[in-house]
C-alpha positions as CSV (number, residue, x, y, z in Angstrom):
1,M,28.8,-198.2,23.0
2,A,29.4,-194.5,22.7
3,L,31.2,-193.1,19.8
4,N,34.2,-192.1,22.0
5,D,34.5,-195.6,23.5
6,V,35.2,-197.4,20.3
7,S,38.7,-195.9,20.0
8,T,39.6,-197.8,23.2
9,L,38.9,-201.2,21.5
10,P,42.0,-202.9,20.2
11,V,42.9,-203.2,16.5
12,L,43.8,-206.8,15.6
13,L,46.5,-207.2,12.9
14,V,46.6,-210.7,11.3
15,D,49.6,-211.4,9.0
16,D,52.2,-214.1,8.7
17,E,55.0,-211.6,8.3
18,P,56.4,-210.5,11.7
19,Q,58.1,-207.4,10.2
20,L,54.8,-206.2,8.8
21,L,53.0,-206.8,12.1
22,H,55.6,-204.8,13.9
23,S,55.7,-201.9,11.5
24,V,52.0,-201.6,11.2
25,S,51.5,-201.7,14.9
26,V,54.1,-198.9,15.3
27,V,52.3,-196.8,12.7
28,L,48.9,-197.3,14.4
29,R,50.3,-196.6,17.9
30,S,52.0,-193.5,16.7
31,A,48.7,-192.3,15.2
32,G,47.0,-192.6,18.7
33,L,45.6,-196.1,18.5
34,S,47.3,-197.5,21.6
35,Q,45.6,-200.8,21.7
36,V,47.1,-203.0,19.0
37,L,47.1,-206.8,19.0
38,T,49.0,-209.0,16.5
39,Q,48.5,-212.5,15.4
40,S,50.7,-214.4,12.8
41,D,48.6,-217.6,12.7
42,G,45.2,-217.3,11.1
43,R,44.0,-220.4,13.0
44,R,44.2,-218.5,16.3
45,V,42.1,-215.5,15.2
46,L,38.6,-216.9,15.9
47,P,39.5,-218.1,19.4
48,M,41.1,-214.7,20.0
49,L,37.9,-212.9,18.9
50,A,35.9,-215.2,21.3
51,E,38.1,-214.0,24.2
52,H,38.7,-210.3,23.3
53,E,36.4,-207.6,21.9
54,V,38.1,-206.0,18.9
55,G,37.3,-202.7,17.3
56,V,38.6,-203.6,13.8
57,L,40.6,-206.4,12.2
58,V,43.3,-205.9,9.6
59,L,43.7,-209.1,7.7
60,D,46.2,-210.5,5.1
61,L,44.8,-212.8,2.5
62,T,47.9,-214.9,1.8
63,M,48.7,-217.0,4.9
64,P,50.0,-220.5,5.1
65,E,47.8,-222.1,7.8
66,L,44.4,-220.6,6.9
67,P,43.8,-218.5,3.8
68,G,42.6,-215.0,4.7
69,A,39.6,-215.3,2.4
70,V,38.3,-218.3,4.4
71,L,38.9,-216.4,7.6
72,L,37.1,-213.3,6.3
73,E,34.0,-215.3,5.6
74,Q,34.1,-216.9,9.1
75,I,34.5,-213.6,10.8
76,A,31.7,-212.0,8.8
77,T,29.4,-214.9,9.8
78,D,30.5,-215.2,13.5
79,Y,31.4,-211.6,14.3
80,P,29.5,-209.4,11.9
81,D,30.0,-206.3,14.1
82,V,33.8,-206.4,13.7
83,P,34.8,-204.5,10.5
84,V,37.5,-206.2,8.5
85,L,40.1,-204.4,6.4
86,V,42.0,-206.5,4.0
87,L,45.7,-205.6,3.7
88,T,47.4,-207.8,1.1
89,A,49.9,-207.8,-1.7
90,T,47.3,-209.2,-4.1
91,N,46.6,-206.4,-6.4
92,D,43.6,-207.9,-8.3
93,L,40.3,-206.2,-8.9
94,E,38.3,-209.5,-8.9
95,T,39.9,-210.5,-5.5
96,A,39.1,-207.1,-4.1
97,V,35.5,-207.4,-5.2
98,Q,35.2,-210.9,-3.7
99,C,36.5,-209.6,-0.4
100,M,34.1,-206.7,-0.3
101,Q,31.2,-209.1,-1.1
102,A,32.4,-211.4,1.6
103,G,32.2,-208.6,4.2
104,A,35.4,-206.5,4.1
105,V,34.9,-202.8,4.6
106,D,38.1,-201.8,2.7
107,Y,40.8,-203.4,0.6
108,L,44.4,-202.0,0.8
109,V,47.3,-203.2,-1.3
110,K,50.8,-203.6,0.2
111,P,52.9,-201.5,0.5
112,V,50.2,-199.1,1.7
113,D,50.7,-195.4,2.5
114,H,50.7,-195.0,6.3
115,N,48.2,-192.1,6.2
116,R,45.8,-194.2,4.1
117,L,46.1,-197.2,6.5
118,V,45.5,-195.0,9.6
119,S,42.5,-193.3,8.0
120,A,41.1,-196.6,6.9
121,V,41.4,-198.0,10.4
122,K,39.9,-194.9,12.0
123,R,37.0,-195.0,9.4
124,A,36.3,-198.7,10.3
125,L,36.3,-197.8,14.0
126,E,33.8,-195.0,13.3
127,L,31.7,-197.4,11.3
128,R,31.6,-199.9,14.2
129,A,30.6,-197.1,16.6
130,W,27.8,-195.9,14.3
131,R,26.5,-199.5,13.9
132,A,26.5,-199.9,17.7
133,E,24.7,-196.6,18.1
134,V,22.0,-197.5,15.6
135,L,21.4,-200.9,17.2
136,S,21.2,-199.2,20.6
137,L,18.7,-196.5,19.4
138,S,16.6,-199.2,17.6
139,A,16.4,-201.3,20.7
140,R,15.4,-198.3,22.8
141,L,12.8,-197.0,20.3
142,L,11.3,-200.5,19.7
143,S,11.0,-201.4,23.3
144,D,7.6,-201.2,25.0
145,T,9.0,-199.6,28.2
146,P,11.5,-196.9,28.9
147,Y,15.0,-198.1,29.6
148,Q,15.2,-196.1,32.9
149,R,11.8,-196.2,34.4
150,D,12.8,-194.1,37.4
151,A,13.3,-191.1,35.2
152,F,9.6,-191.0,34.3
153,A,8.2,-192.5,37.5
154,E,6.4,-189.4,38.7
155,I,4.5,-189.1,35.4
156,V,1.4,-191.2,35.7
157,T,0.2,-192.4,32.4
158,Q,-0.9,-195.5,30.5
159,S,-0.8,-193.9,27.1
160,R,1.2,-195.8,24.6
161,A,2.0,-192.5,22.8
162,M,3.5,-191.0,26.0
163,G,5.5,-194.2,26.4
164,A,6.8,-193.7,22.9
165,I,7.8,-190.1,23.8
166,F,9.6,-191.3,26.9
167,R,11.6,-193.9,24.9
168,Y,12.4,-191.2,22.2
169,L,13.6,-188.8,24.9
170,E,15.9,-191.5,26.3
171,A,17.2,-192.3,22.9
172,I,18.2,-188.7,22.0
173,A,19.1,-187.5,25.5
174,P,22.9,-188.2,25.3
175,E,23.1,-186.5,21.9
176,A,21.0,-183.5,23.1
177,A,23.2,-183.1,26.2
178,C,26.4,-183.2,24.1
179,Q,25.0,-180.6,21.6
180,S,23.8,-178.2,24.3
181,S,27.0,-178.3,26.3
182,G,29.1,-177.6,23.2
183,S,27.4,-174.3,22.3
């Protein structure tokens, strides 16, 4: 996934307070994040993640059906590529540390400043994009054959070193093209 594509993925807000879901979704949409999904029942989050790719998940800890801490652990296990921001009224250092150890990328205390919330969500989306980029580059560099064989079809070689150079060129090509067109 390209860095620009991640902003098109929806942000999923999970909280049992309908007013908070509405106000946070308005804040995020006004900041340019047009895709915002909301869920007030923690039990429906995992099935939702199975159906929809999500860029980042904003999660409340205190919910009646399923505690957010339990849900955080399940998401970290089943969907490790989805960054989770905890947004809760629980202002406790020990709880914050536990959430971070369980896989949260940030811990925000309600009421949160709108600018802080938006920047945390955007940072989490960037983190997701960078993780995807690293995985993509790793897969390309560790592969034995070039991803697009046709690009190198006219070069006849059986050299493993040349194959590694071809894979390297493919891996950096999008970045090199973006850098040269911007100058």
